[in-house]
N, C-alpha and C positions, 0 to 999 in steps of 0.2 A: 504493500499500499504506499510506498514512499517512505513515510515517516514510520512505518511500523513493519518489523519482522517478527510474526508470530507463527509458534510451531505448537500443534495441538496434540495432545495425548489421546483424547477422546473427541468423538463428533462435536463440532462446534461451528456455528455460523455457515459459511460455505462448504465447509469440510463435513461431508456425512459418510460414515461407515456404520451400517446397521449392526456389525458384529461388535463395534467399540462405542457404545453409547454410555459407557461408565463402567465402573467396577463396585458392585454395591451401592452405597450412597455416595461414594466418590464420583463426582460427575464430571468435573473439569479440572485439568492440569495444563494451562497455557504457559508457555515460556515466550515472554514478550520482550523484544528490544525496541525501544522507542526512541526516535531521534531527537536531538535538541529541539525544543519548541513544540514538539509534537505531543498528542495526548488524545484521550477519549473525553468528548464533550459529554455534558450532563445527560444521563440516562438512567433508566429505572430498573430495579430488580425488586422481586418478592419471594418469600419462603426459600432462601438460600443462605447457607453459611458460607462467607466469602473470606479467604486468607490470603494476604498478599505477602511474599516474601522477597525482599529486594536483595539481589546479588551484587550489585554495583550500580553507583549512581545514586540519584534521588528522585523519589516518587512524590508529587504533590497530591493531596488529596482533599477534596471537599465534598460535603454531603448535606442532605436536607435536614440532619438533625442539628446543624450548626457547626459540625466538627470540621476543622481546617488544619492541616499539618502537611509535614514531609516526612516520609518513611526513608530510613537510610539502611545500609547494609548492616545485617545483624538484626534488625527490627522486623517483627511480623505484626500485621494489622489484621485485625479480625472485624468484620462488618456482618452482622446478623440483619438480613433484609427484612425479616418479619413479614408484616402486613403490607410492606411498601416503603421503599426508600429511593431517593434519586442521588447520584454522586456522580463526580467527575474525577479523572485521573490524567495528570499531565507530567511531563518530564519537568523536574524542578529546575534543570539547568539549560541554559541557552547555548552551551558549547560542548557538552559532553552527553552522551546517550545514558539512558538507565536501562538495566536488565533486571527483570524480576519474573517471578512466577506468580500467577493467579489461580487460586484453587477454590473450587466450589464443591461443597459438600451438602447434600440434602438433609435439612433438619428432621428431628424426631417429633416435631410438632408444627403446626401451621398458624399463620397470621398472629404470631406474637409481636410484642413491641419491637421496633427496630433498636439495635445496641451496637455499640462500637468500643473497640479497645484495642491498645498498641503497646508492645513491650518489646524491650531490647533483650536478646539472649547473646551473650559472648560466646562467639564461635569457638574461641580457645578453651572455654569452659567445657565443651563437649568433645574435646581432643581425646580419642580413644574410649569415650564413655557416652552413653545415651543421655539426651537431655530431652525433657517433655516440653513441646512448644504449645501443643492445645489438647485439651482433655474436657470429659464432661463436668468435671467438678474443679477445674482450676488447680489441680495438685501439682506441687513442686514449683509453683510460681507461674504455672502456664495459663494461657488464655482459656477461658470456660466456655466452650460452645455448645450448641444446642444438638448434640447428638451423642449416641454412646460410641464415640470413636477417639482415637489417641492420635495425635502426630508427634512422632519422636525423630531426633536428628542426632547424627553422629559425624564427626570429622576425623577422617583417617589419612595420614601421610604414608608415604611407602614404607612397608614394613610393620604398620601398626594394624591393630585388629579388634573386632567387636563381634559379639554374638547376641542373638536373639532366640528364645525359644518359641516356636510357632505352636499356637493352639488350634487344632483342627476345627473346633467350633467357631472360629473367627476366620477372617479373610484379610490378607494383607498385600499391600501395594508399595513395592520398593522403587524409590525415584533417585537417580543420581543427579543432583542438581549441577554440581561441578566437579572436575577432575575425573580420575578414572579408579576403578575398584575391582575387586573380584567379590563374586557371592556364589558360595558353594562351588567354586572352581570355575564359575562363568565370568569372563571378563566383560566389564561395562564400561562406557564412556559417558560424559555428560549428556544428559538427555534420555539416557537408556532407563529401562524399567523392567521390573519382573513382578508378576502376580502370584499369589498364593492362595489357593481356595481348597479347603478340606485337607490341608497339609499339616502334619505335625513334625516334630524333630528340630533340629538346630539350623538357624540360619547364621553361617559363618561368613564375616565379610573381612576384608583385608584392603588396605590402600595400595595404590600401584602408580608409578609415574612421578614426575617432578612436582606436579601440583596437588595440594591435599584435596582429597574427595570430601564433598559435602553431600551427605546421604540422607534422604527423608525416608521414614516408614511410617505407613499409614496402617493402623490397627482398627479394622472396621468390623461391624455386626455382619453376620451372615445373611 
């Protein structure tokens, strides 16, 4: 689109694949790069939990609840659209691009009051260990979302490792945001993902390459 380079994990907008409409309540993971001065004009959402994870640059946000601010790397924004909210998102810089992930999760209730929160999660604090970014109850300082879902993150440099025990009663979506990693022996790069459904056992991760891998793990209801 000139000002926007957007890569879609699941069907979104003009990209439609009936085999990939989402993964459980996880409906959208868009990797967006917005050129300096570009952005999304005011538009409306309803009944969706929206998480924005900035990887580089700054994302300026404004919505109809009166919230107005900039999201920087390390920060995660939660906007619960509830019964309806209007917002806009623009690159906060006139000279540098902004690179971010926008994530949509279907809520476990409808027509709730719109809500908003934003928190900083130090990437170095999750070096080799899991950090909770979003959860149903706001555990460990995470953002409290309206779904029985957890979003965890880990940062792994080459040679560093982490594990997670999969519950076959849940489903999991692993997304590599930046860098390169290995998951149960499978090599993954930035933008790659793996889905786990009805699977137990151990998910073993390790970093590889020169750039530390930032990895997101969505723990979702079946």
